[in-house]
C-alpha positions, 0 to 999 in steps of 0.5 A: 432563910435558905441562904442562912442554912446554906452558909451554916452547912458550908461552915459545918462541912469546912469544919468537918474537913479541917477536923478530919484532916487533923485527926491523929492516930492512936499509937500501938506501943512496942511490947516492953519488959521493964524487969529485963534489959537485954543487950545484944553485944553487937549494939555496944556503944563502943568496942575495940574487940573487933571492927565489926560483929562476927556472924554466928548463927548459933548466937543471939541475933546471929552476931557476936563480938570476938576478941582473939589476938596476941598483940596488945594495944598501944600503951597497953590500953584495955580491950573493952566493950561499952554499953548504955541502957535504961532501967525503968524500975528501980531494984536489985538486978542479976547480971547475965552474959552469953559468951566465954566463961572468964579465966580463973584467978587460981593459977592451978586451974586451966585458963582458956579465956581472959578474965575481965573487969566490970565497970558500972556507971564509971565506978572502979573496975571489979575483977571477974574471974571464973570463981565469980560466976555461975556457968548455966548452960552451953548454947553453941560451941564456945558460948555459955550463959553465965551469971555473976554471983554479985548482984547490983542495985540500979535506980531508974534512968540511964546507966553504962556498963563496960567490960574490959579485958586486960589479961591474957589467957594463960593457955597460949598468952592470947587476949581471948574473950567472946561476948554474945549478949548480956542482960540485967534481970530484976531479981525474981522476974520471969521476963524473957526478951521479946525479939524472936532472934534473941537467945535466952537461957532455957533454965535460969536455975540450972547449975549442972555444968557449973564446974571449973574447966579441967585440963585437956589431960584430965578430959583425955583421961576421963575419955580413956576411962569411959570411952562409951559416954558420948558426952566425954567426946563432946566435952573434950572436942569443945575444949580443943575448939575453944583453944583453936586446936581444930585438928585434935577436936576433929580427932576426938569427934571422929572417935565419937562418930564411930561410937554414934554415927548419927549423934546430932551434936557430933555431926554438927561439931564435925562440920563446924570444926572442919570449916574452922580448920579451913577444910571447906569442902569437907566442912560443907560435906559435913553440913550436908551429912548433918542436915540429911539426918536433922533437916529441921535445924534451920540455923544450920541450913543458913550457916552452911549456905553462908559459909559456902557463899563466903568461900565462893562455892555459890552453886553449893550455897544455892543448893543449901538455901533452895533445899532449906526453902523446900522445908521452910518456904516462908522463912524470909532469912533464907530468901534474903541469904539466897539473894545475897548469894546471887548478889555476890555472883553479880546476879543482881536481877535474881537477888532483887527478885528474892529480896522483893519476894521476902518483902511481899511474904512479910507484909502480912504482919508487922513482926515479920517486917521487923524481923526482915529488917533485922535480917538485913542488919545481921548480914551487914546491910543496915541501909537495906533495913531502912526501906523496910522500916519505911514500908512498915510505917506506911503499911502499919501506920499505928505501929509506933515501933517502926518509926523508933527502929527507923530512927535508931538505925539512922542514928547508927548509920550516922544520919542524925538529921534524918533521925530527928525528922522521924522523931518530929513526924511521930509527934505530928502523926500520933495523938498526944498523950502523956504516955506517948510523950514519956515513951518518945522521951525514953526512946530518944534517951536510949538512942541518944545515950550513945551520943552522951558517951561520946560527949563524955569522951570528948570532955575528958579529951579536952581535959587531957588532950595528949592522952592518945589512948583516950583519943583512940577510944573516941575513934572507936566510939565514932566508928562503931556508931557510924560517925565515920568521917569524925573517926577518920579525922581523929585517926589522922590527928592521932597519927600526926601526934605520933609523928610530932612526938617522935620528932621531939624524940629525934631532937633529943636523940640527935642533940649532939649532931644538931648542935654540930650542924647549928655551930657549923652554920654559925661559922658558915655565916661568919666565914662568909662575912669574913670573905666579904669583910676582907675584901671590903677592908682591903679596899678601904685600906688601899683607899686609905693609903692612897689618900694618905699618900696624896695628902702627905704630898699636898701637905709637904708642898703646902709647907714648902709654899708657906716657908717660902712665902714667910721668907718673902713676907707673903701670905699663902692663900688657903686652898679651896679644899682646905688646909692640906696639913689638916687634911693630912691629919684627917687621913692619918687618923683614917689610916690609923683606924683602918690599921687597927680595924684590920689588925683586930679583924685578923686577930679575931679571925685567928682566934675564931679559926682556931675555935672552928678547927677545934670543932672541925676535929670532932666531926669525923668521930661524929660521922663514924658514930652516925655511920655505925648507927646507919649500918645497924639500921640498914641491917634491921630493915634489909629483910623489909626492903623498907624505904621512907615514903617522904611524899606520903607524909608530906601529903598527909601532914599537908592535909592536916595543917588547917586542922591541927596546925600546932602538930601538923605544921611543925612536923611538916616543917621539920621534914622540910627543914632537914630535907628542904626547902628551908623557906617552906619550913620557915613558913610552916613554923610561923603558921604553927606559932600563930595557932592557939597554944603553940609548942615551945619546940616550934620556936626553937626549930624556927630559930634553927631554920633561920640559922640554917638560912644564914639570915642573921638579921631575921634570926636576931629579930625573931629572938626579940619577938614574943613568939620566941619566949618559949625557947629558953624553957625548951632548951639552953642550946639557943643561948649557948649558940647565940653566945658563940655568935656574939663571940665571933663578931665581938670587936675589941679595937684599940684606940688608934694612934698614928705614927710614922710606922702606921702606913708601913704596918698597913701595907704589911697587913694587906697580904695577911688580909688576902690570906685570911680571905682565901682561908675563909673561902677555903673554910666555906668549902670545907664547911659545905662538905661537912654540912652535906655529910652531917645533914645526910646522916641527919636525914637518915636519922629522920628516916629512922624516926619515921620508921619508928613512927611507922612501927608504932602506928602499924595497927592504927594505920591498918584500922584507918585503912579499914575506916577509909575502906568503909567510907569508900575513900579508896585512894586513901585506904590504898595508901594507908594499907600499903604503908602497913605492908611496907612494915609487915609484908605478910600482914594477912589483914592488910593484904586482904583489905588491899585486895578489897580496896583495889577490887572496889576501885576497879583494879581487879588485876592487883586485887587478885594479886593481893588475894593470891598472896593471902592464899599463899599464907592462909588458904582459908583467910576470910573470903580471899578465895571467893573474891579472887575466883569471882574476879578470875571468872569476870576477867579471864584470859580468853581463847576463842575459835570460830568457823563460819560459812556465808552465802548470798546471791553471788558468793560463798565465803568461808571464814576461820579465825582464832584469837587469844586475849591476855591481861597484863594488868587492869589497864593493859592487855593484848589480843592477837587475832588471826583470820583466814577468809576464802571467797568464791564468786559463783555468779558471773561478774563483769570482771574477767579475772579469777572468781576466787581469792583468799585473804589472811588477816593478822591483828594485834589489839592493845586494849587500855582500860582506865577503869577509875575514870570510865575511859578506854582506848584500843589501838589496833595494828594489823595487816591484810595479806592476799596471794595472787597464786590462790587468786589465779589457779593455773597461772604458773606456766613455767615448766620448772617446779615453783620455787619458794621465793616465787611463792612468797613473792605472790603475797601482798600486804595491806595495812589494817590499823585503827583505834577504838575508844570508850567513854562511860558516864553512868549508864551511857557509853560512847564508842568512837572508832577509826579504821584505815584499811583496804575496802574489803570487796576490792580484794576480789581479783581484778578489782582496783585497790581502794583504801578506806578511812572509816569513822564510827560512833556508837551511843548505847544506854540500857534502861533498867526497871523493877523486875516486878513489873515484867519489863526488865530492860529497854536497851538503846543503841545509836550508831553512825559511820562515815567512810571516805574512800581513796577513789573519791567516794563517801559512804554513810550509815545510820542505825537505831536499835531499840529492844525491850526485854521481859523476864518471864520465868526463873527456871529455866531463866527465860526472857522475851522481848521485842526489837525494832531496828532502823537503818539508813545507808548511802554512797555518793557514787555508784561505779558501774560495774560495781567495785564494792558495796555502794548502797543507794539510799537504802532504808530498812525498818524492821521489827520482831520478837526475840526470846532466850532461855537458859536451862541449868543442867547442873554441875555448872552446865547450862544449855541456852537458846536464842531466837529472833525474827525481824520483818519489815520494809527494805527500800532502795533509792530512797532519795530518788523520786522512784524508790523501790520497796521490798518486803524484808525478812530476817531470822537467827537461831543460836544454841549455846552450851556452857560447860563451866568455863567453856562455851560452845555455840552454833548459830544459823542466820538467814535474810531475804528481800522480796520485791514480789513472791521471790527474793531478789536478794537472800543471804544465809550463814552458819557459824560454829565457835568455842570460847574457853575462859582461861581462869586463874582460880584458887582452890577451884 
């Protein structure tokens, strides 16, 4: 019974455990508004307004789409923004959007923005002009809430809406349209968006400003009539801002400011327009003035701080954010943006600390966490939102929306598989219900709607594969939705298509030239055949004549024998070779045949040669025409200094041969055919023809290549194959040339008849045959020269075609460079952007992007050059100044000077040195160093000579930094110079005044050369080094000259930790050296240094730490008396605290203190049986003052080894120095 109860209890416990482990959560669903569908413009499925949203803190969710350009798209394709959305409730909906009111249809009204076309669910476009909308309210400069007068009936389910811009605004012929957000509101609904960051009309029924824009003159007139109404100044300034005339906007605003100095709108617009105009210092001052009066506008604080950071004014950005945090300490957006300011200064520790603080302050509410993630996405760091959402799923497991937002963000980053795993985890985590199933299905539908739109594009493209505009739309959709690799590959395909099409146009444009070249190759083959055939026929003729002559003699002799035998009644036996008379007849037939063959050959040659000379007479005219065309092209490209980069196209097309062989292999084959080599062209054409759906033109160009190869047999074979069937449909040129070929080789011999004149005629033909051979060889020489000239112009025509390709694809290549940059494919991005600059040297976007690419690649010097070029054209362009100055501060030229005095138990040394470092590129720089060291030995030594000396050192150092592979080499070339006149005071005993030659002769130079290297792999750095010099102590007078070969090796690695746990870094350095001296001695040193750092305060920035150092030194020999330092098994183990603090004094001034104390064991003769142990003490205090780019420092050092209460060795040093960064700043 007891056993049964025990078993029942165990089963119950097991079932309970299983049941508990299977308990699922009941989800908390996101708040929904079925009557309102709100769409942020930056979440478009696809758009070509711009490559990324524009940050604008006055807009909904702080981001917006902006179209503002003059150049149309290729093929006049429309600019567009397309969205997908889901309607939960069927009904009639109003269509609202935030952005530019559309331009008017009425030509008499001013047009400050483009009108647009509206497509819903792929229907025909509906034009939308100013007359078709109500303008409700202005919520930030240039942005208005607009509602279409037309309503739309929508059924429940998935829908698409597409806004297209096809017209320019009339004011200045620009495509201009801003789009911030749009929403579909069910008629009569009062719903509002749930997001805290979304903007929304304050009063949906407001129509107070629903009037057409007036002309600028009308606003000026209104202002003139009523100069006391501040609104007139505001309205006019907004119009000026809208059309980009910021100077006039500021003129009007200053007048308004004089009227109302504290008007909130006037102050804010003054700040914004100064920024837009490019006057950043004045703009930031304007923000400060505005925020002094209206400090509760937190969006203005954010905008001011962000603008300051963008232009590299990090200190001002920091002050804006810190002041704002003083008023809004719980605002995570301020913390995050301040973190980005530090991040852009490469101050990762402070940035991470703020990001962590923002996270900790957001953990107490799910809505705060969602807002924090959105802030990262707004700032262009969606990858940083992922851990926030994951944290939300852990902290608030019942909140379903965290999972949905995580999946949606993953999809937008192109991580579909990870998103599907998130959806699967939802089904595993939450309790099943029809509501969950319906909600999850809806969320998946909404997230997958983007894929459906892309699939529709792909299907349309399959139906119309040559539609390049559709392909470009697909590229934009891929990139906008995070499918970067697909976007890049499709972009390359578009470029290959452009090249393919251009070369077909090249074939048409150069039809006459190509026909001439093809014909000449036919004649070349023919004349080459003539040379060989003439020699062959001559040989055959000589053989025939010789055989005929011999046969005639034999036959005559045999006839005589027969006659004599007949007279005698005898029979002449037939010779073994046969009847000579029959042999003679055979030889006569041969002679007749060869005579006719030669005659036909000579006649045919004469006819063909006449035809060739007729063709040859046309060559000069063609050459003159091509020369004129080339001169015109050279004049066109002279300002660009453009040169065709053949290798660029060869490399690009080669990479695409396996992807689109029909296009890429053909185009590459055409390049190889015209510029060589022909066998490679043949291989590529055959590959293109083997691919599905080959182009007819490829069959023609392969035939032409075989013609140029003068492989007549292969050409005829190809014409008989199925692959050549398309040639006749593409061109009749082949049949024309093949007919010529037939004529060239058509033989028309007469029936050979032997007569007695045949041998003489044959002999007469032989000299003519030689003449034909010589003529044909001469023709080949002419042909080769003519073909060389014609193919030169053909090559130039090809270059012209690729110039046209480059011109047509300029924008596309820039966009591809942008895609490659975002995918961190920096080498490819560099090549694309350089290609853009080859055509458009002043292209600001390309120059700026190239700067960014080179900066990311590590080529900081070239990046700065590009930023400087941007600055020279437009000083306010994007973050060019900020990035340039950031690099200038990180990589300045450096001027350094230092003086120090060292003393120990035997000597006093004073050293003064100066150095200058100048960078010539990111790879190469030069450092020159000069040092003077004066030493006095004040303790009695065994050496009887003078106790003072002075040593000068001059070294040229050539650092070579191969930044892209983490490798560097630094050769050093220098000399140590010492004068015996200094070493031996009073040593000059002559009565005469010492002469300069004598003085100079006292100097002796000794080489000081070496090389350092650096190998970096992740955080590990290996530093080998070699030095050849004189052992330092042997410069002391009287000591022997001992040279030293020293090899050193250092391995260092920092281990970085999350600052939240106090310990921020552990630094490890392992060092070893071996010195081989010329006196046969050897010295070794080994060191291990490990330091722990703890960050304890931000203001002032304070770090405490603990350092431990182990050192071992030993020399094989120990000369007596000592000539130089020869450690005898010296082992040092020391440890102690260290600390540093840096106090900001404002204005780029920082006062720093570093203090370190070490104590431990100092042991000599460690390798002997009687080591000597001593107590060791060491300390250093360093004070430094940073004044922007100048650093002044003073350090005091002391150490001592104590065998008892008194040290038997001590040392001290005082060091004073200055370091001046020679920064090449822009607008500092």
